[in-house]
C-alpha positions in Angstrom: 112.1 -164.7 13.3 113.3 -166.4 10.3 111.3 -166.4 7.1 111.1 -170.3 7.5 109.3 -169.9 10.8 107.0 -167.1 9.5 106.1 -169.4 6.6 105.4 -172.3 8.9 103.2 -170.2 11.2 101.3 -168.9 8.2 100.6 -172.3 7.0 99.6 -173.5 10.4 97.2 -170.6 10.6 95.7 -171.6 7.3 95.3 -175.0 8.3 93.4 -174.1 11.5 91.1 -171.9 9.4 90.3 -174.8 7.1 89.5 -177.1 9.9 87.2 -174.5 11.5 85.4 -173.6 8.3 84.9 -177.3 7.5 83.5 -177.8 11.0 81.0 -174.9 10.3 79.9 -176.3 7.0 79.4 -179.7 8.6 77.2 -178.2 11.3 75.1 -176.3 8.6 74.4 -179.7 6.8 73.5 -181.8 9.8 69.9 -182.2 11.0 69.1 -179.9 13.8 72.2 -177.9 13.5 72.2 -174.7 15.2 72.9 -171.4 13.6 76.4 -169.9 13.8 78.2 -171.9 16.3 78.2 -172.6 20.1 82.0 -171.8 20.8 83.2 -168.6 22.0 86.9 -167.3 21.8 88.8 -168.9 24.6 86.0 -171.5 25.6 88.0 -174.4 24.0 90.9 -173.9 26.3 93.0 -172.4 23.5 96.3 -170.9 24.6 97.0 -167.2 24.1 98.1 -166.5 20.6 96.2 -169.4 19.1 93.9 -168.7 16.0 90.2 -168.6 17.1 87.4 -169.0 14.7 85.1 -165.9 14.0 81.6 -167.1 15.1 78.5 -165.6 13.5 76.3 -163.8 15.9 73.2 -164.3 13.8 70.7 -166.9 15.5 68.4 -168.7 13.1 65.2 -170.2 14.3 63.0 -172.6 12.3 59.5 -173.8 13.3 58.6 -176.6 13.4 61.7 -178.1 15.0 63.9 -180.8 13.3 62.3 -184.1 13.2 58.8 -182.9 14.0 55.8 -185.0 12.9 52.2 -184.3 12.2 52.8 -180.7 11.4 49.7 -178.9 10.1 50.0 -177.8 6.4 49.1 -174.2 7.1 50.3 -171.7 9.6 53.2 -173.4 11.3 56.2 -173.2 9.1 58.2 -170.0 9.6 61.9 -169.0 9.6 63.4 -166.1 11.7 66.7 -164.7 12.7 68.1 -162.4 15.5 71.2 -160.3 15.4 71.4 -160.8 11.6 69.5 -160.9 8.3 68.3 -163.9 6.3 70.0 -164.3 3.0 68.2 -167.2 1.6 65.6 -169.7 2.6 65.1 -172.9 0.7 62.2 -175.4 1.4 61.4 -178.4 -0.7 59.5 -181.7 -0.4 61.2 -185.1 -0.7 61.0 -185.0 -4.4 62.7 -181.6 -4.7 59.6 -179.6 -5.5 60.3 -176.1 -4.0 57.9 -174.2 -1.7 57.6 -170.5 -2.5 57.8 -168.0 0.2 58.6 -164.3 0.9 61.2 -162.6 3.0 60.1 -159.8 5.3 61.4 -156.3 4.3 63.8 -156.3 7.2 64.9 -159.7 6.1 64.3 -160.9 9.7 61.6 -163.5 8.8 60.4 -165.7 6.0 57.0 -167.2 5.6 55.5 -169.7 2.8 53.0 -168.2 0.5 50.9 -171.2 0.3 49.9 -174.4 2.2 52.0 -177.3 2.4 50.9 -181.0 1.5 49.7 -183.4 3.9 51.7 -186.7 4.5 55.0 -185.2 3.0 58.5 -184.7 4.3 59.9 -181.3 3.9 63.5 -180.0 4.2 64.4 -176.3 5.2 67.7 -174.7 4.7 68.1 -171.2 6.0 71.1 -168.9 5.7 71.8 -165.5 7.3 74.7 -163.1 8.0 75.4 -161.1 11.0 76.4 -157.3 11.2 80.1 -158.3 10.5 79.1 -160.4 7.5 79.8 -163.6 9.1 77.5 -166.4 7.8 75.3 -168.8 9.7 73.1 -171.8 8.5 70.5 -174.1 9.9 69.0 -177.3 8.5 65.6 -178.9 9.5 63.6 -181.8 8.3 59.9 -182.3 9.4 56.8 -184.3 8.2 53.3 -182.9 7.7 50.2 -184.4 9.3 49.1 -187.8 8.1 45.2 -187.5 8.3 43.3 -190.1 10.2 40.1 -189.4 8.1 39.8 -188.4 4.4 36.8 -187.2 2.5 35.9 -187.1 -1.2 33.0 -185.7 -3.3 30.9 -187.7 -5.6 29.7 -185.4 -8.4 27.2 -185.1 -11.1 27.3 -184.6 -14.1 30.1 -186.8 -15.3 33.2 -185.4 -17.0 32.9 -185.2 -20.9 29.0 -185.3 -20.7 26.5 -183.4 -22.7 23.6 -182.3 -20.4 20.4 -180.3 -20.6 20.1 -176.4 -19.8 18.6 -177.3 -16.4 21.5 -179.3 -15.1 22.5 -178.6 -11.4 25.9 -179.6 -10.4 25.6 -181.8 -7.2 28.6 -182.9 -5.1 27.8 -185.5 -2.3 30.5 -186.0 0.4 31.2 -189.4 1.9 31.8 -187.8 5.3 30.0 -184.8 7.2 31.5 -181.4 6.5 31.7 -179.0 9.4 33.9 -176.4 7.7 31.5 -175.6 4.8 33.1 -172.4 4.0 36.7 -173.9 3.4 35.2 -176.8 1.3 33.0 -174.3 -0.6 35.9 -172.1 -1.4 37.8 -175.2 -2.9 35.0 -175.9 -5.4 34.6 -173.3 -8.3 32.7 -173.3 -11.5 33.6 -171.4 -14.7 31.5 -171.1 -17.6 32.1 -170.1 -21.2 30.3 -167.9 -22.0 30.7 -166.6 -18.5 27.8 -166.6 -16.0 27.4 -166.1 -12.2 27.2 -169.6 -10.4 26.2 -169.8 -6.7 26.5 -172.7 -4.3 23.7 -174.0 -1.9 24.3 -176.4 0.9 21.7 -179.1 1.7 22.8 -180.4 5.1 26.5 -181.2 5.8 27.0 -183.8 3.0 25.7 -182.2 -0.1 26.7 -179.0 -2.1 24.8 -177.9 -5.2 25.7 -175.3 -7.7 23.7 -173.5 -10.4 23.4 -170.2 -12.3 20.6 -167.7 -11.8 18.7 -169.0 -14.8 19.1 -171.9 -17.0 22.4 -172.5 -18.9 22.6 -171.3 -22.5 22.9 -173.9 -25.0 26.4 -174.7 -26.1 27.9 -173.4 -22.8 31.2 -175.3 -21.8 31.3 -175.7 -17.9 34.3 -176.6 -15.8 34.1 -177.5 -12.2 37.4 -177.4 -10.3 37.6 -179.5 -7.3 40.7 -178.4 -5.2 39.8 -180.4 -2.2 43.2 -181.9 -1.6 44.4 -181.1 1.9 41.4 -179.0 2.6 40.2 -179.5 6.1 36.6 -180.3 6.1 36.3 -181.1 9.7 38.4 -181.9 12.7 41.0 -184.3 11.7 39.4 -184.8 8.2 41.0 -183.7 5.0 40.0 -183.8 1.3 41.9 -185.8 -1.4 40.7 -184.6 -4.8 42.4 -182.2 -7.2 40.8 -182.4 -10.5 38.8 -180.4 -13.3 35.5 -181.8 -14.5 34.3 -180.4 -17.8 30.9 -180.9 -19.5 28.9 -179.1 -22.2 25.3 -177.9 -22.2 23.3 -179.3 -25.2 20.3 -178.0 -27.1 17.7 -176.0 -25.3 14.8 -178.4 -24.4 12.1 -178.3 -21.7 8.9 -180.0 -21.0 5.7 -179.0 -19.3 3.2 -181.6 -17.8 -0.3 -180.3 -17.5 -1.9 -182.8 -14.9 -5.4 -181.6 -15.5 -5.0 -181.6 -19.4 -3.1 -184.9 -19.3 -0.4 -183.6 -21.8 3.3 -183.3 -21.9 4.5 -180.5 -24.1 8.1 -180.6 -25.3 9.8 -177.2 -26.4 12.9 -176.7 -28.2 14.4 -173.2 -28.1 11.1 -172.0 -26.6 8.9 -173.3 -29.6 6.6 -176.3 -29.2 8.3 -179.4 -30.5 5.7 -182.1 -29.8 2.9 -182.7 -27.4 2.2 -186.1 -25.9 -0.7 -187.7 -24.0 0.1 -188.7 -20.5 -1.2 -190.1 -17.3 -0.1 -188.4 -14.1 -0.6 -189.1 -10.4 -4.1 -190.1 -9.3 -6.1 -187.8 -6.8 -4.9 -190.0 -4.0 -1.2 -189.9 -5.1 -0.7 -186.7 -7.1 2.5 -185.9 -8.9 4.7 -183.2 -7.3 4.0 -179.5 -8.6 7.1 -177.4 -9.8 10.2 -177.8 -11.8 12.1 -181.1 -11.7 15.2 -182.1 -13.8 15.9 -185.5 -15.4 18.7 -187.1 -13.3 19.0 -190.6 -14.8 17.8 -192.6 -17.7 17.2 -196.3 -17.8 16.1 -198.1 -20.9 14.5 -200.8 -18.7 14.2 -200.9 -14.8 12.3 -202.4 -12.0 9.8 -200.4 -10.0 8.7 -201.7 -6.6 6.4 -199.9 -4.4 8.0 -201.0 -1.3 11.1 -198.9 -2.0 9.1 -195.7 -2.0 6.5 -196.4 0.7 3.7 -197.9 -1.3 4.1 -201.4 0.2 3.1 -204.2 -2.2 0.8 -202.1 -4.2 2.9 -202.7 -7.4 6.1 -204.4 -8.4 7.0 -204.2 -12.1 10.2 -205.7 -13.3 10.6 -204.3 -16.6 9.3 -200.8 -16.8 10.6 -199.2 -20.2 12.0 -195.9 -21.0 12.4 -194.7 -17.4 13.8 -191.2 -16.5 14.2 -190.2 -12.9 12.9 -186.8 -11.7 13.2 -187.1 -8.0 15.2 -188.8 -5.4 11.9 -190.0 -3.7 10.9 -192.0 -6.9 9.1 -189.8 -9.4 9.7 -190.9 -13.0 8.7 -190.3 -16.5 8.4 -193.7 -17.9 6.7 -196.0 -20.4 3.6 -197.8 -19.5 2.4 -200.9 -21.2 -0.1 -202.2 -18.6 -2.6 -199.4 -18.5 -6.0 -200.0 -20.1 -6.5 -198.5 -23.6 -7.7 -194.9 -23.5 -5.8 -194.0 -20.3 -3.3 -191.6 -21.7 -4.6 -188.2 -22.3 -7.7 -189.0 -20.4 -7.1 -189.8 -16.7 -4.6 -189.8 -14.0 -3.9 -193.2 -12.5 -0.3 -193.4 -11.3 1.3 -193.3 -7.9 2.9 -190.0 -8.7 4.9 -190.9 -11.8 4.2 -189.4 -15.3 3.4 -192.3 -17.6 3.4 -192.5 -21.5 2.1 -195.1 -23.7 4.4 -197.8 -24.6 4.8 -201.6 -25.3 6.5 -204.4 -23.2 10.2 -204.2 -23.7 9.9 -200.7 -25.2 9.9 -199.4 -28.7 11.3 -196.1 -30.0 8.2 -195.4 -32.1 6.0 -195.1 -28.9 5.4 -191.8 -27.2 7.6 -192.9 -24.3 10.3 -194.2 -26.7 10.2 -191.0 -28.5 10.6 -188.8 -25.4 13.3 -191.0 -24.1 15.4 -190.8 -27.3 14.9 -186.9 -27.5 15.7 -186.1 -23.8 19.0 -185.5 -22.0 20.0 -185.8 -18.4 19.6 -182.1 -17.3 16.4 -181.3 -19.2 13.7 -179.7 -17.1 10.2 -181.1 -16.6 7.7 -178.6 -15.0 4.5 -179.9 -13.7 1.4 -177.7 -13.4 -2.1 -178.1 -12.3 -1.4 -181.2 -10.2 -2.7 -179.7 -6.9 0.1 -181.2 -4.9 2.8 -179.4 -3.0 5.9 -178.1 -4.8 8.7 -180.6 -4.9 11.5 -179.9 -2.2 14.6 -178.2 -3.5 16.8 -181.2 -2.4 14.5 -183.8 -3.8 16.6 -184.7 -6.9 17.5 -181.5 -8.7 14.5 -179.3 -7.4 16.7 -176.3 -6.8 15.0 -174.4 -9.6 12.0 -174.0 -7.3 13.9 -171.5 -5.2 14.5 -167.8 -6.2 17.9 -166.6 -6.8 18.0 -164.9 -3.5 16.8 -168.0 -1.7 19.5 -170.0 -3.5 22.3 -167.6 -2.6 21.2 -167.7 0.9 22.3 -171.4 1.2 26.0 -170.5 0.5 28.5 -170.7 3.5 30.3 -167.8 2.1 29.5 -164.1 2.5 28.3 -162.4 -0.7 27.8 -158.9 -1.8 24.1 -157.8 -2.0 22.5 -158.3 -5.4 19.8 -155.7 -6.1 18.5 -157.7 -8.9 17.9 -160.9 -6.9 
């Protein structure tokens, strides 16, 4: 054979090899492409002596399949290989953000290390070699579940606020939560200085969090809501991913003595001021126990029909009102009571009234207390001879022991010998 012929054959062999390699690369890049190739030597009708491509025996499998939709964000994505080893797996969303994962020690499988996002398209590119070093590749595109129902949590206190030492964090959900443990894991609270904080569920829509004892003055508290893509119930997923930071202010608490008709304000444990009050009448006593100021209104309307008292009262301009319970117990100014009522007799429908004037004035007892109080300050009522306020009526959780409070968590906790 002449040198010219030999050169021609070598050139032809190189050309065939280039075409075959190009075909393999095109198969790697196409959606749904298989691993290695489907051809085997001689299956394409090649004549004896023709150059045949060397097909990799490595078979890559990717779950979910190409073009799959409504893929769950956890537990479904995996990559495997038979008759070979994975050399690289690349997973990214439509914006190119990579998904971390780990290869098995034998390089026969790959799994993501975290959950995927909902309503997101992902691309998977997997590469492997067989025992002869021949390469294979596979490419898959899929889309994660688009939830039919979403839930969010409405929380207090507000970000950036300064609150009292008795503040209880409350998260109210717009839809019922059935997987309370998953939702509770996604809500964490950090405090500086550090303190143990526990969660307590009231039904399937409300989660409260508090420390064992009142917060220390000056504590910085951060609640992290990592609810995005958390499954709270069948077909229902969260959407929030945010931090809420607030600060604990000075240490102030008040004690209402219904028999003595007084309200004693303490700062740092020391008596700050004592004010005359009128608590609930014998027919409508004020709740016993610890309550927390939840809202403050310079002026508000109080209508007996909204709290089960019919038309017994409807006052459109109650000054200096501070809510203590969800059921309608307030600390508030009172300009309509007869002279001598405060400090002498209990006449209200369960609220605690202080002397004030129409329109309110800062120099009155009610005005002074309003200006010196924060949302989150505690108000303990004693000697009222009524039942203790329920733990879920406003921020009544301080009336539960630490052991009772922890028992309301959906997560298992280690025994606490000091509880």
